[in-house]
N, CA, C, O and the ligand as a Tripos MOL2 file, in Angstrom:
@<TRIPOS>MOLECULE
protein
  305   303    77     0     0
PROTEIN
NO_CHARGES

@<TRIPOS>ATOM
      1 N          71.1050  -21.1640  -42.0530 N.3       1 MET1
      2 CA         71.6460  -22.4950  -41.7160 C.3       1 MET1
      3 C          73.1440  -22.5510  -41.9540 C.2       1 MET1
      4 O          73.7810  -23.5830  -41.7390 O.2       1 MET1
      5 N          73.6870  -21.4580  -42.3880 N.am      2 GLY2
      6 CA         75.1310  -21.4190  -42.5400 C.3       2 GLY2
      7 C          75.5930  -21.8440  -43.9050 C.2       2 GLY2
      8 O          74.7890  -22.0450  -44.8160 O.2       2 GLY2
      9 N          76.8700  -21.9780  -44.0410 N.am      3 ASP3
     10 CA         77.4730  -22.2510  -45.3370 C.3       3 ASP3
     11 C          77.6670  -23.7430  -45.5350 C.2       3 ASP3
     12 O          78.3420  -24.4130  -44.7540 O.2       3 ASP3
     13 N          77.0600  -24.2430  -46.5980 N.am      4 VAL4
     14 CA         77.1920  -25.6580  -46.9270 C.3       4 VAL4
     15 C          77.4380  -25.8070  -48.4200 C.2       4 VAL4
     16 O          77.3390  -24.8440  -49.1800 O.2       4 VAL4
     17 N          77.7520  -27.0090  -48.8180 N.am      5 ARG5
     18 CA         78.0590  -27.2720  -50.2210 C.3       5 ARG5
     19 C          76.7990  -27.2470  -51.0780 C.2       5 ARG5
     20 O          75.7840  -27.8460  -50.7230 O.2       5 ARG5
     21 N          76.8740  -26.5430  -52.2200 N.am      6 CYS6
     22 CA         75.8000  -26.5660  -53.2170 C.3       6 CYS6
     23 C          76.3670  -27.1820  -54.4900 C.2       6 CYS6
     24 O          77.3310  -26.6650  -55.0550 O.2       6 CYS6
     25 N          75.7700  -28.2930  -54.9490 N.am      7 PRO7
     26 CA         76.3240  -29.0110  -56.0960 C.3       7 PRO7
     27 C          75.9400  -28.4230  -57.4460 C.2       7 PRO7
     28 O          76.4260  -28.8980  -58.4720 O.2       7 PRO7
     29 N          75.0850  -27.4100  -57.4800 N.am      8 ASN8
     30 CA         74.6430  -26.8790  -58.7670 C.3       8 ASN8
     31 C          75.7830  -26.2110  -59.5310 C.2       8 ASN8
     32 O          76.7100  -25.6560  -58.9420 O.2       8 ASN8
     33 N          75.6870  -26.2800  -60.8630 N.am      9 ALA9
     34 CA         76.7410  -25.7250  -61.7140 C.3       9 ALA9
     35 C          76.9580  -24.2370  -61.4510 C.2       9 ALA9
     36 O          78.0840  -23.7420  -61.4860 O.2       9 ALA9
     37 N          75.8450  -23.5300  -61.1840 N.am     10 THR10
     38 CA         75.9480  -22.0920  -60.9480 C.3      10 THR10
     39 C          76.7390  -21.7830  -59.6840 C.2      10 THR10
     40 O          77.3320  -20.7120  -59.5580 O.2      10 THR10
     41 N          76.7410  -22.7220  -58.7570 N.am     11 CYS11
     42 CA         77.4410  -22.5070  -57.4880 C.3      11 CYS11
     43 C          78.7760  -23.2500  -57.4570 C.2      11 CYS11
     44 O          79.5890  -23.0510  -56.5540 O.2      11 CYS11
     45 N          78.9880  -24.0960  -58.4420 N.am     12 LYS12
     46 CA         80.2720  -24.7800  -58.6310 C.3      12 LYS12
     47 C          80.7850  -25.5270  -57.4040 C.2      12 LYS12
     48 O          81.9930  -25.6300  -57.1910 O.2      12 LYS12
     49 N          79.8570  -26.0490  -56.5990 N.am     13 GLY13
     50 CA         80.2800  -26.8590  -55.4670 C.3      13 GLY13
     51 C          80.8970  -26.0820  -54.3300 C.2      13 GLY13
     52 O          81.3740  -26.6680  -53.3580 O.2      13 GLY13
     53 N          80.8920  -24.7610  -54.4430 N.am     14 ALA14
     54 CA         81.4630  -23.9420  -53.3660 C.3      14 ALA14
     55 C          80.5160  -23.9250  -52.1690 C.2      14 ALA14
     56 O          79.3580  -24.3270  -52.2820 O.2      14 ALA14
     57 N          81.0020  -23.4650  -51.0410 N.am     15 LEU15
     58 CA         80.1500  -23.3300  -49.8690 C.3      15 LEU15
     59 C          79.2540  -22.1060  -50.0540 C.2      15 LEU15
     60 O          79.7280  -21.0120  -50.3610 O.2      15 LEU15
     61 N          77.9570  -22.3110  -49.8620 N.am     16 ARG16
     62 CA         76.9720  -21.2540  -50.0680 C.3      16 ARG16
     63 C          76.0880  -21.1170  -48.8390 C.2      16 ARG16
     64 O          75.9760  -22.0420  -48.0340 O.2      16 ARG16
     65 N          75.4550  -19.9420  -48.7010 N.am     17 TYR17
     66 CA         74.5500  -19.7410  -47.5730 C.3      17 TYR17
     67 C          73.1710  -20.3160  -47.8910 C.2      17 TYR17
     68 O          72.5800  -19.9960  -48.9220 O.2      17 TYR17
     69 N          72.6700  -21.1590  -47.0050 N.am     18 PHE18
     70 CA         71.3450  -21.7530  -47.1280 C.3      18 PHE18
     71 C          70.4440  -21.2280  -46.0200 C.2      18 PHE18
     72 O          70.9090  -20.9330  -44.9180 O.2      18 PHE18
     73 N          69.1450  -21.1120  -46.3190 N.am     19 ARG19
     74 CA         68.1740  -20.6790  -45.3120 C.3      19 ARG19
     75 C          67.0010  -21.6620  -45.2800 C.2      19 ARG19
     76 O          66.8300  -22.4680  -46.1940 O.2      19 ARG19
     77 N          66.1870  -21.5830  -44.2050 N.am     20 ASP20
     78 CA         65.0020  -22.4340  -44.0810 C.3      20 ASP20
     79 C          64.0170  -22.1540  -45.2060 C.2      20 ASP20
     80 O          64.0210  -21.0730  -45.7950 O.2      20 ASP20
     81 N          63.1670  -23.1450  -45.5000 N.am     21 LEU21
     82 CA         62.1790  -23.0210  -46.5730 C.3      21 LEU21
     83 C          61.0050  -22.1530  -46.1450 C.2      21 LEU21
     84 O          60.5790  -22.1830  -44.9900 O.2      21 LEU21
     85 N          60.4840  -21.3710  -47.1050 N.am     22 ARG22
     86 CA         59.1950  -20.7210  -46.8980 C.3      22 ARG22
     87 C          58.1030  -21.7570  -47.1160 C.2      22 ARG22
     88 O          58.3680  -22.8580  -47.6000 O.2      22 ARG22
     89 N          56.8660  -21.3970  -46.7550 N.am     23 GLU23
     90 CA         55.7680  -22.3600  -46.8340 C.3      23 GLU23
     91 C          55.5520  -22.8740  -48.2650 C.2      23 GLU23
     92 O          55.3550  -24.0710  -48.4760 O.2      23 GLU23
     93 N          55.5900  -21.9630  -49.2400 N.am     24 ASP24
     94 CA         55.3540  -22.3860  -50.6230 C.3      24 ASP24
     95 C          56.5210  -23.2380  -51.1390 C.2      24 ASP24
     96 O          56.3220  -24.1490  -51.9430 O.2      24 ASP24
     97 N          57.6980  -22.9460  -50.6880 N.am     25 GLU25
     98 CA         58.8690  -23.7440  -51.0770 C.3      25 GLU25
     99 C          58.8070  -25.1370  -50.4650 C.2      25 GLU25
    100 O          59.2150  -26.1150  -51.0920 O.2      25 GLU25
    101 N          58.3020  -25.2260  -49.2540 N.am     26 ALA26
    102 CA         58.1930  -26.5240  -48.5840 C.3      26 ALA26
    103 C          57.2580  -27.4440  -49.3630 C.2      26 ALA26
    104 O          57.5420  -28.6280  -49.5460 O.2      26 ALA26
    105 N          56.1360  -26.8790  -49.8180 N.am     27 ALA27
    106 CA         55.1770  -27.6750  -50.5880 C.3      27 ALA27
    107 C          55.8030  -28.1620  -51.8910 C.2      27 ALA27
    108 O          55.5940  -29.3080  -52.2910 O.2      27 ALA27
    109 N          56.5630  -27.3060  -52.5470 N.am     28 ALA28
    110 CA         57.1970  -27.6850  -53.8120 C.3      28 ALA28
    111 C          58.3270  -28.6900  -53.5780 C.2      28 ALA28
    112 O          58.5510  -29.5790  -54.4000 O.2      28 ALA28
    113 N          59.0230  -28.5480  -52.4750 N.am     29 THR29
    114 CA         60.1380  -29.4550  -52.1820 C.3      29 THR29
    115 C          59.6500  -30.8830  -51.9880 C.2      29 THR29
    116 O          60.3500  -31.8340  -52.3380 O.2      29 THR29
    117 N          58.4610  -31.0370  -51.4340 N.am     30 ARG30
    118 CA         57.8770  -32.3740  -51.2690 C.3      30 ARG30
    119 C          57.8580  -33.1140  -52.6040 C.2      30 ARG30
    120 O          58.1640  -34.3040  -52.6680 O.2      30 ARG30
    121 N          57.4950  -32.3950  -53.6720 N.am     31 GLY31
    122 CA         57.4680  -33.0070  -54.9920 C.3      31 GLY31
    123 C          58.8650  -33.2570  -55.5380 C.2      31 GLY31
    124 O          59.1140  -34.2650  -56.2010 O.2      31 GLY31
    125 N          59.7740  -32.3290  -55.2540 N.am     32 VAL32
    126 CA         61.1330  -32.4190  -55.7750 C.3      32 VAL32
    127 C          61.8400  -33.6810  -55.2630 C.2      32 VAL32
    128 O          62.5820  -34.3220  -56.0070 O.2      32 VAL32
    129 N          61.6120  -34.0310  -54.0040 N.am     33 VAL33
    130 CA         62.3480  -35.1510  -53.4090 C.3      33 VAL33
    131 C          61.5130  -36.4250  -53.3000 C.2      33 VAL33
    132 O          61.9040  -37.3710  -52.6160 O.2      33 VAL33
    133 N          60.3570  -36.4490  -53.9770 N.am     34 SER34
    134 CA         59.4930  -37.6220  -53.8760 C.3      34 SER34
    135 C          60.1300  -38.8700  -54.4830 C.2      34 SER34
    136 O          59.6590  -39.9830  -54.2480 O.2      34 SER34
    137 N          61.2030  -38.6910  -55.2650 N.am     35 GLY35
    138 CA         61.8960  -39.8340  -55.8380 C.3      35 GLY35
    139 C          62.7890  -40.5670  -54.8400 C.2      35 GLY35
    140 O          63.2430  -41.6790  -55.1090 O.2      35 GLY35
    141 N          63.0380  -39.9480  -53.6990 N.am     36 TYR36
    142 CA         63.8400  -40.5990  -52.6630 C.3      36 TYR36
    143 C          62.9050  -41.3900  -51.7460 C.2      36 TYR36
    144 O          62.0230  -40.8100  -51.1130 O.2      36 TYR36
    145 N          63.0950  -42.7290  -51.6690 N.am     37 PRO37
    146 CA         62.1860  -43.5510  -50.8650 C.3      37 PRO37
    147 C          62.0500  -43.0750  -49.4170 C.2      37 PRO37
    148 O          60.9720  -43.1800  -48.8330 O.2      37 PRO37
    149 N          63.1120  -42.5620  -48.8450 N.am     38 GLY38
    150 CA         63.0710  -42.1380  -47.4400 C.3      38 GLY38
    151 C          62.4030  -40.7900  -47.2310 C.2      38 GLY38
    152 O          62.2650  -40.3380  -46.0940 O.2      38 GLY38
    153 N          61.9860  -40.1420  -48.3150 N.am     39 GLU39
    154 CA         61.4320  -38.7810  -48.2150 C.3      39 GLU39
    155 C          59.9760  -38.7100  -48.6440 C.2      39 GLU39
    156 O          59.3940  -37.6290  -48.7230 O.2      39 GLU39
    157 N          59.3900  -39.8790  -48.9200 N.am     40 ARG40
    158 CA         58.0320  -39.8790  -49.4540 C.3      40 ARG40
    159 C          56.9630  -39.7120  -48.3730 C.2      40 ARG40
    160 O          57.1370  -40.1230  -47.2260 O.2      40 ARG40
    161 N          55.8570  -39.0970  -48.7770 N.am     41 ASP41
    162 CA         54.6450  -39.0180  -47.9700 C.3      41 ASP41
    163 C          54.9200  -38.5210  -46.5560 C.2      41 ASP41
    164 O          55.4650  -37.4340  -46.3650 O.2      41 ASP41
    165 N          54.5370  -39.3310  -45.5660 N.am     42 GLU42
    166 CA         54.6300  -38.8570  -44.1730 C.3      42 GLU42
    167 C          56.0670  -38.7590  -43.6800 C.2      42 GLU42
    168 O          56.3340  -38.1680  -42.6330 O.2      42 GLU42
    169 N          57.0050  -39.3520  -44.4520 N.am     43 LYS43
    170 CA         58.4130  -39.2680  -44.0290 C.3      43 LYS43
    171 C          59.0040  -37.8980  -44.3350 C.2      43 LYS43
    172 O          60.0260  -37.5130  -43.7660 O.2      43 LYS43
    173 N          58.3590  -37.1640  -45.2350 N.am     44 PHE44
    174 CA         58.8850  -35.8650  -45.6330 C.3      44 PHE44
    175 C          58.6640  -34.8170  -44.5440 C.2      44 PHE44
    176 O          57.5440  -34.6230  -44.0730 O.2      44 PHE44
    177 N          59.7270  -34.1570  -44.1580 N.am     45 ARG45
    178 CA         59.6270  -33.0880  -43.1590 C.3      45 ARG45
    179 C          60.3050  -31.8370  -43.7270 C.2      45 ARG45
    180 O          61.5190  -31.8320  -43.9300 O.2      45 ARG45
    181 N          59.5340  -30.7820  -43.9860 N.am     46 PRO46
    182 CA         60.0980  -29.5580  -44.5760 C.3      46 PRO46
    183 C          61.2170  -28.9690  -43.7390 C.2      46 PRO46
    184 O          62.1460  -28.3670  -44.2770 O.2      46 PRO46
    185 N          61.1350  -29.1360  -42.4250 N.am     47 SER47
    186 CA         62.1450  -28.5320  -41.5490 C.3      47 SER47
    187 C          63.5110  -29.1910  -41.7110 C.2      47 SER47
    188 O          64.5180  -28.6550  -41.2500 O.2      47 SER47
    189 N          63.5490  -30.3550  -42.3650 N.am     48 ALA48
    190 CA         64.8260  -31.0350  -42.5930 C.3      48 ALA48
    191 C          65.5730  -30.4500  -43.7880 C.2      48 ALA48
    192 O          66.7070  -30.8300  -44.0770 O.2      48 ALA48
    193 N          64.9140  -29.5160  -44.4750 N.am     49 TYR49
    194 CA         65.4860  -28.9740  -45.7210 C.3      49 TYR49
    195 C          65.8150  -27.4940  -45.6080 C.2      49 TYR49
    196 O          65.2840  -26.7730  -44.7620 O.2      49 TYR49
    197 N          66.7040  -27.0700  -46.4870 N.am     50 HIS50
    198 CA         66.9730  -25.6470  -46.6310 C.3      50 HIS50
    199 C          67.2830  -25.3550  -48.0910 C.2      50 HIS50
    200 O          67.4740  -26.2530  -48.9110 O.2      50 HIS50
    201 N          67.3240  -24.0300  -48.3860 N.am     51 ARG51
    202 CA         67.4850  -23.5900  -49.7710 C.3      51 ARG51
    203 C          68.7270  -22.7190  -49.9240 C.2      51 ARG51
    204 O          69.0670  -21.9110  -49.0610 O.2      51 ARG51
    205 N          69.3910  -22.9230  -51.0700 N.am     52 CYS52
    206 CA         70.5460  -22.0970  -51.4310 C.3      52 CYS52
    207 C          70.0760  -20.6690  -51.7100 C.2      52 CYS52
    208 O          69.0640  -20.4690  -52.3820 O.2      52 CYS52
    209 N          70.7960  -19.6900  -51.2050 N.am     53 THR53
    210 CA         70.3940  -18.2850  -51.3680 C.3      53 THR53
    211 C          71.1380  -17.5820  -52.4970 C.2      53 THR53
    212 O          70.9260  -16.3900  -52.7210 O.2      53 THR53
    213 N          72.0000  -18.2920  -53.2080 N.am     54 THR54
    214 CA         72.6990  -17.6610  -54.3280 C.3      54 THR54
    215 C          71.6840  -17.2340  -55.3830 C.2      54 THR54
    216 O          70.8400  -18.0410  -55.7720 O.2      54 THR54
    217 N          71.7400  -15.9800  -55.8620 N.am     55 PRO55
    218 CA         70.7840  -15.5170  -56.8690 C.3      55 PRO55
    219 C          70.7530  -16.4310  -58.0950 C.2      55 PRO55
    220 O          71.7970  -16.7630  -58.6570 O.2      55 PRO55
    221 N          69.5450  -16.8350  -58.5060 N.am     56 GLY56
    222 CA         69.3940  -17.6840  -59.6700 C.3      56 GLY56
    223 C          69.4400  -19.1660  -59.3590 C.2      56 GLY56
    224 O          69.1170  -19.9850  -60.2200 O.2      56 GLY56
    225 N          69.8360  -19.5310  -58.1460 N.am     57 CYS57
    226 CA         69.9290  -20.9480  -57.7620 C.3      57 CYS57
    227 C          68.6580  -21.3570  -57.0270 C.2      57 CYS57
    228 O          68.1990  -20.6520  -56.1280 O.2      57 CYS57
    229 N          68.0830  -22.5120  -57.4180 N.am     58 ARG58
    230 CA         66.8430  -22.9890  -56.7980 C.3      58 ARG58
    231 C          67.0600  -24.2950  -56.0500 C.2      58 ARG58
    232 O          66.1190  -25.0590  -55.8370 O.2      58 ARG58
    233 N          68.2940  -24.5480  -55.6550 N.am     59 ARG59
    234 CA         68.6200  -25.8060  -54.9940 C.3      59 ARG59
    235 C          68.0170  -25.8950  -53.5860 C.2      59 ARG59
    236 O          68.1700  -24.9950  -52.7620 O.2      59 ARG59
    237 N          67.3230  -27.0200  -53.3440 N.am     60 VAL60
    238 CA         66.8800  -27.3580  -51.9920 C.3      60 VAL60
    239 C          67.4800  -28.7140  -51.6480 C.2      60 VAL60
    240 O          67.5610  -29.5960  -52.5030 O.2      60 VAL60
    241 N          67.8980  -28.8800  -50.4090 N.am     61 GLN61
    242 CA         68.5180  -30.1520  -50.0200 C.3      61 GLN61
    243 C          68.4090  -30.3500  -48.5170 C.2      61 GLN61
    244 O          68.1760  -29.4060  -47.7610 O.2      61 GLN61
    245 N          68.5870  -31.6160  -48.0970 N.am     62 ARG62
    246 CA         68.5240  -31.9240  -46.6730 C.3      62 ARG62
    247 C          69.6750  -31.2370  -45.9450 C.2      62 ARG62
    248 O          70.7880  -31.1330  -46.4600 O.2      62 ARG62
    249 N          69.3790  -30.7740  -44.7390 N.am     63 LYS63
    250 CA         70.4030  -30.1110  -43.9360 C.3      63 LYS63
    251 C          71.4980  -31.0880  -43.5190 C.2      63 LYS63
    252 O          72.6580  -30.7070  -43.3670 O.2      63 LYS63
    253 N          71.1130  -32.3610  -43.3360 N.am     64 ASP64
    254 CA         72.0830  -33.3440  -42.8530 C.3      64 ASP64
    255 C          72.6770  -34.1920  -43.9790 C.2      64 ASP64
    256 O          73.4900  -35.0800  -43.7220 O.2      64 ASP64
    257 N          72.2730  -33.9220  -45.2300 N.am     65 ASN65
    258 CA         72.8300  -34.6670  -46.3580 C.3      65 ASN65
    259 C          72.6300  -33.8680  -47.6340 C.2      65 ASN65
    260 O          71.5510  -33.8910  -48.2250 O.2      65 ASN65
    261 N          73.6700  -33.1640  -48.0580 N.am     66 TRP66
    262 CA         73.5320  -32.2720  -49.2150 C.3      66 TRP66
    263 C          73.2430  -33.0250  -50.4980 C.2      66 TRP66
    264 O          72.8310  -32.4150  -51.4850 O.2      66 TRP66
    265 N          73.4470  -34.3420  -50.5130 N.am     67 GLN67
    266 CA         73.2170  -35.1070  -51.7370 C.3      67 GLN67
    267 C          71.7470  -35.4380  -51.9490 C.2      67 GLN67
    268 O          71.3580  -35.8340  -53.0480 O.2      67 GLN67
    269 N          70.9220  -35.2840  -50.9160 N.am     68 VAL68
    270 CA         69.4870  -35.5190  -51.0420 C.3      68 VAL68
    271 C          68.7950  -34.1820  -51.2680 C.2      68 VAL68
    272 O          68.6760  -33.3640  -50.3560 O.2      68 VAL68
    273 N          68.3350  -33.9760  -52.5170 N.am     69 GLY69
    274 CA         67.6880  -32.7150  -52.8350 C.3      69 GLY69
    275 C          67.4570  -32.5780  -54.3090 C.2      69 GLY69
    276 O          67.5190  -33.5590  -55.0510 O.2      69 GLY69
    277 N          67.1880  -31.3600  -54.7440 N.am     70 GLY70
    278 CA         66.9250  -31.0980  -56.1490 C.3      70 GLY70
    279 C          66.6680  -29.6190  -56.3260 C.2      70 GLY70
    280 O          66.9590  -28.8080  -55.4470 O.2      70 GLY70
    281 N          66.1140  -29.2820  -57.4850 N.am     71 ASN71
    282 CA         65.8370  -27.8820  -57.7920 C.3      71 ASN71
    283 C          64.3430  -27.5970  -57.7870 C.2      71 ASN71
    284 O          63.5490  -28.3590  -58.3390 O.2      71 ASN71
    285 N          63.9740  -26.4900  -57.1560 N.am     72 LEU72
    286 CA         62.5930  -26.0400  -57.1940 C.3      72 LEU72
    287 C          62.2330  -25.6900  -58.6310 C.2      72 LEU72
    288 O          63.1140  -25.3580  -59.4240 O.2      72 LEU72
    289 N          60.9410  -25.7580  -58.9800 N.am     73 PRO73
    290 CA         60.5240  -25.4010  -60.3460 C.3      73 PRO73
    291 C          60.8530  -23.9350  -60.6420 C.2      73 PRO73
    292 O          61.0510  -23.1310  -59.7310 O.2      73 PRO73
    293 N          60.9060  -23.6120  -61.9230 N.am     74 GLU74
    294 CA         61.1300  -22.2220  -62.3160 C.3      74 GLU74
    295 C          60.0520  -21.3440  -61.6940 C.2      74 GLU74
    296 O          58.9030  -21.7650  -61.5580 O.2      74 GLU74
    297 N          60.4140  -20.1510  -61.3270 N.am     75 GLY75
    298 CA         59.4710  -19.2480  -60.7030 C.3      75 GLY75
    299 C          59.7350  -19.0810  -59.2230 C.2      75 GLY75
    300 O          59.3090  -18.0980  -58.6160 O.2      75 GLY75
    301 N          60.4480  -20.0540  -58.6310 N.am     76 PHE76
    302 CA         60.8250  -19.9520  -57.2160 C.3      76 PHE76
    303 C          62.1400  -19.1970  -57.0630 C.2      76 PHE76
    304 O          62.6190  -19.0110  -55.9450 O.2      76 PHE76
    305 ZN         73.2660  -22.9830  -55.0850 Zn       77 ZN77
@<TRIPOS>BOND
     1     1     2 1
     2     2     3 1
     3     3     4 2
     4     3     5 am
     5     5     6 1
     6     6     7 1
     7     7     8 2
     8     7     9 am
     9     9    10 1
    10    10    11 1
    11    11    12 2
    12    11    13 am
    13    13    14 1
    14    14    15 1
    15    15    16 2
    16    15    17 am
    17    17    18 1
    18    18    19 1
    19    19    20 2
    20    19    21 am
    21    21    22 1
    22    22    23 1
    23    23    24 2
    24    23    25 am
    25    25    26 1
    26    26    27 1
    27    27    28 2
    28    27    29 am
    29    29    30 1
    30    30    31 1
    31    31    32 2
    32    31    33 am
    33    33    34 1
    34    34    35 1
    35    35    36 2
    36    35    37 am
    37    37    38 1
    38    38    39 1
    39    39    40 2
    40    39    41 am
    41    41    42 1
    42    42    43 1
    43    43    44 2
    44    43    45 am
    45    45    46 1
    46    46    47 1
    47    47    48 2
    48    47    49 am
    49    49    50 1
    50    50    51 1
    51    51    52 2
    52    51    53 am
    53    53    54 1
    54    54    55 1
    55    55    56 2
    56    55    57 am
    57    57    58 1
    58    58    59 1
    59    59    60 2
    60    59    61 am
    61    61    62 1
    62    62    63 1
    63    63    64 2
    64    63    65 am
    65    65    66 1
    66    66    67 1
    67    67    68 2
    68    67    69 am
    69    69    70 1
    70    70    71 1
    71    71    72 2
    72    71    73 am
    73    73    74 1
    74    74    75 1
    75    75    76 2
    76    75    77 am
    77    77    78 1
    78    78    79 1
    79    79    80 2
    80    79    81 am
    81    81    82 1
    82    82    83 1
    83    83    84 2
    84    83    85 am
    85    85    86 1
    86    86    87 1
    87    87    88 2
    88    87    89 am
    89    89    90 1
    90    90    91 1
    91    91    92 2
    92    91    93 am
    93    93    94 1
    94    94    95 1
    95    95    96 2
    96    95    97 am
    97    97    98 1
    98    98    99 1
    99    99   100 2
   100    99   101 am
   101   101   102 1
   102   102   103 1
   103   103   104 2
   104   103   105 am
   105   105   106 1
   106   106   107 1
   107   107   108 2
   108   107   109 am
   109   109   110 1
   110   110   111 1
   111   111   112 2
   112   111   113 am
   113   113   114 1
   114   114   115 1
   115   115   116 2
   116   115   117 am
   117   117   118 1
   118   118   119 1
   119   119   120 2
   120   119   121 am
   121   121   122 1
   122   122   123 1
   123   123   124 2
   124   123   125 am
   125   125   126 1
   126   126   127 1
   127   127   128 2
   128   127   129 am
   129   129   130 1
   130   130   131 1
   131   131   132 2
   132   131   133 am
   133   133   134 1
   134   134   135 1
   135   135   136 2
   136   135   137 am
   137   137   138 1
   138   138   139 1
   139   139   140 2
   140   139   141 am
   141   141   142 1
   142   142   143 1
   143   143   144 2
   144   143   145 am
   145   145   146 1
   146   146   147 1
   147   147   148 2
   148   147   149 am
   149   149   150 1
   150   150   151 1
   151   151   152 2
   152   151   153 am
   153   153   154 1
   154   154   155 1
   155   155   156 2
   156   155   157 am
   157   157   158 1
   158   158   159 1
   159   159   160 2
   160   159   161 am
   161   161   162 1
   162   162   163 1
   163   163   164 2
   164   163   165 am
   165   165   166 1
   166   166   167 1
   167   167   168 2
   168   167   169 am
   169   169   170 1
   170   170   171 1
   171   171   172 2
   172   171   173 am
   173   173   174 1
   174   174   175 1
   175   175   176 2
   176   175   177 am
   177   177   178 1
   178   178   179 1
   179   179   180 2
   180   179   181 am
   181   181   182 1
   182   182   183 1
   183   183   184 2
   184   183   185 am
   185   185   186 1
   186   186   187 1
   187   187   188 2
   188   187   189 am
   189   189   190 1
   190   190   191 1
   191   191   192 2
   192   191   193 am
   193   193   194 1
   194   194   195 1
   195   195   196 2
   196   195   197 am
   197   197   198 1
   198   198   199 1
   199   199   200 2
   200   199   201 am
   201   201   202 1
   202   202   203 1
   203   203   204 2
   204   203   205 am
   205   205   206 1
   206   206   207 1
   207   207   208 2
   208   207   209 am
   209   209   210 1
   210   210   211 1
   211   211   212 2
   212   211   213 am
   213   213   214 1
   214   214   215 1
   215   215   216 2
   216   215   217 am
   217   217   218 1
   218   218   219 1
   219   219   220 2
   220   219   221 am
   221   221   222 1
   222   222   223 1
   223   223   224 2
   224   223   225 am
   225   225   226 1
   226   226   227 1
   227   227   228 2
   228   227   229 am
   229   229   230 1
   230   230   231 1
   231   231   232 2
   232   231   233 am
   233   233   234 1
   234   234   235 1
   235   235   236 2
   236   235   237 am
   237   237   238 1
   238   238   239 1
   239   239   240 2
   240   239   241 am
   241   241   242 1
   242   242   243 1
   243   243   244 2
   244   243   245 am
   245   245   246 1
   246   246   247 1
   247   247   248 2
   248   247   249 am
   249   249   250 1
   250   250   251 1
   251   251   252 2
   252   251   253 am
   253   253   254 1
   254   254   255 1
   255   255   256 2
   256   255   257 am
   257   257   258 1
   258   258   259 1
   259   259   260 2
   260   259   261 am
   261   261   262 1
   262   262   263 1
   263   263   264 2
   264   263   265 am
   265   265   266 1
   266   266   267 1
   267   267   268 2
   268   267   269 am
   269   269   270 1
   270   270   271 1
   271   271   272 2
   272   271   273 am
   273   273   274 1
   274   274   275 1
   275   275   276 2
   276   275   277 am
   277   277   278 1
   278   278   279 1
   279   279   280 2
   280   279   281 am
   281   281   282 1
   282   282   283 1
   283   283   284 2
   284   283   285 am
   285   285   286 1
   286   286   287 1
   287   287   288 2
   288   287   289 am
   289   289   290 1
   290   290   291 1
   291   291   292 2
   292   291   293 am
   293   293   294 1
   294   294   295 1
   295   295   296 2
   296   295   297 am
   297   297   298 1
   298   298   299 1
   299   299   300 2
   300   299   301 am
   301   301   302 1
   302   302   303 1
   303   303   304 2
@<TRIPOS>SUBSTRUCTURE
     1 MET1         2 RESIDUE 1 A MET
     2 GLY2         6 RESIDUE 1 A GLY
     3 ASP3        10 RESIDUE 1 A ASP
     4 VAL4        14 RESIDUE 1 A VAL
     5 ARG5        18 RESIDUE 1 A ARG
     6 CYS6        22 RESIDUE 1 A CYS
     7 PRO7        26 RESIDUE 1 A PRO
     8 ASN8        30 RESIDUE 1 A ASN
     9 ALA9        34 RESIDUE 1 A ALA
    10 THR10       38 RESIDUE 1 A THR
    11 CYS11       42 RESIDUE 1 A CYS
    12 LYS12       46 RESIDUE 1 A LYS
    13 GLY13       50 RESIDUE 1 A GLY
    14 ALA14       54 RESIDUE 1 A ALA
    15 LEU15       58 RESIDUE 1 A LEU
    16 ARG16       62 RESIDUE 1 A ARG
    17 TYR17       66 RESIDUE 1 A TYR
    18 PHE18       70 RESIDUE 1 A PHE
    19 ARG19       74 RESIDUE 1 A ARG
    20 ASP20       78 RESIDUE 1 A ASP
    21 LEU21       82 RESIDUE 1 A LEU
    22 ARG22       86 RESIDUE 1 A ARG
    23 GLU23       90 RESIDUE 1 A GLU
    24 ASP24       94 RESIDUE 1 A ASP
    25 GLU25       98 RESIDUE 1 A GLU
    26 ALA26      102 RESIDUE 1 A ALA
    27 ALA27      106 RESIDUE 1 A ALA
    28 ALA28      110 RESIDUE 1 A ALA
    29 THR29      114 RESIDUE 1 A THR
    30 ARG30      118 RESIDUE 1 A ARG
    31 GLY31      122 RESIDUE 1 A GLY
    32 VAL32      126 RESIDUE 1 A VAL
    33 VAL33      130 RESIDUE 1 A VAL
    34 SER34      134 RESIDUE 1 A SER
    35 GLY35      138 RESIDUE 1 A GLY
    36 TYR36      142 RESIDUE 1 A TYR
    37 PRO37      146 RESIDUE 1 A PRO
    38 GLY38      150 RESIDUE 1 A GLY
    39 GLU39      154 RESIDUE 1 A GLU
    40 ARG40      158 RESIDUE 1 A ARG
    41 ASP41      162 RESIDUE 1 A ASP
    42 GLU42      166 RESIDUE 1 A GLU
    43 LYS43      170 RESIDUE 1 A LYS
    44 PHE44      174 RESIDUE 1 A PHE
    45 ARG45      178 RESIDUE 1 A ARG
    46 PRO46      182 RESIDUE 1 A PRO
    47 SER47      186 RESIDUE 1 A SER
    48 ALA48      190 RESIDUE 1 A ALA
    49 TYR49      194 RESIDUE 1 A TYR
    50 HIS50      198 RESIDUE 1 A HIS
    51 ARG51      202 RESIDUE 1 A ARG
    52 CYS52      206 RESIDUE 1 A CYS
    53 THR53      210 RESIDUE 1 A THR
    54 THR54      214 RESIDUE 1 A THR
    55 PRO55      218 RESIDUE 1 A PRO
    56 GLY56      222 RESIDUE 1 A GLY
    57 CYS57      226 RESIDUE 1 A CYS
    58 ARG58      230 RESIDUE 1 A ARG
    59 ARG59      234 RESIDUE 1 A ARG
    60 VAL60      238 RESIDUE 1 A VAL
    61 GLN61      242 RESIDUE 1 A GLN
    62 ARG62      246 RESIDUE 1 A ARG
    63 LYS63      250 RESIDUE 1 A LYS
    64 ASP64      254 RESIDUE 1 A ASP
    65 ASN65      258 RESIDUE 1 A ASN
    66 TRP66      262 RESIDUE 1 A TRP
    67 GLN67      266 RESIDUE 1 A GLN
    68 VAL68      270 RESIDUE 1 A VAL
    69 GLY69      274 RESIDUE 1 A GLY
    70 GLY70      278 RESIDUE 1 A GLY
    71 ASN71      282 RESIDUE 1 A ASN
    72 LEU72      286 RESIDUE 1 A LEU
    73 PRO73      290 RESIDUE 1 A PRO
    74 GLU74      294 RESIDUE 1 A GLU
    75 GLY75      298 RESIDUE 1 A GLY
    76 PHE76      302 RESIDUE 1 A PHE
    77 ZN77       305 GROUP 0 **** ****
């Protein structure tokens, strides 16, 4: 998905390469963003999200709004 801003401390807000979610990541992302009213239940679309590829970073966020997102649980 190209280089976009990652707000995590490990990435220091620099532009990072993001890729589409795998199936297991998509399921976990649903839980990560359930606190956003516009992302709950049937409104959630995994294809709207991507993941930071920087080693050690678990950031997932909307492709069209980097401020909507969070971190996948440890192990991802
Ligand atoms: Zn990152």
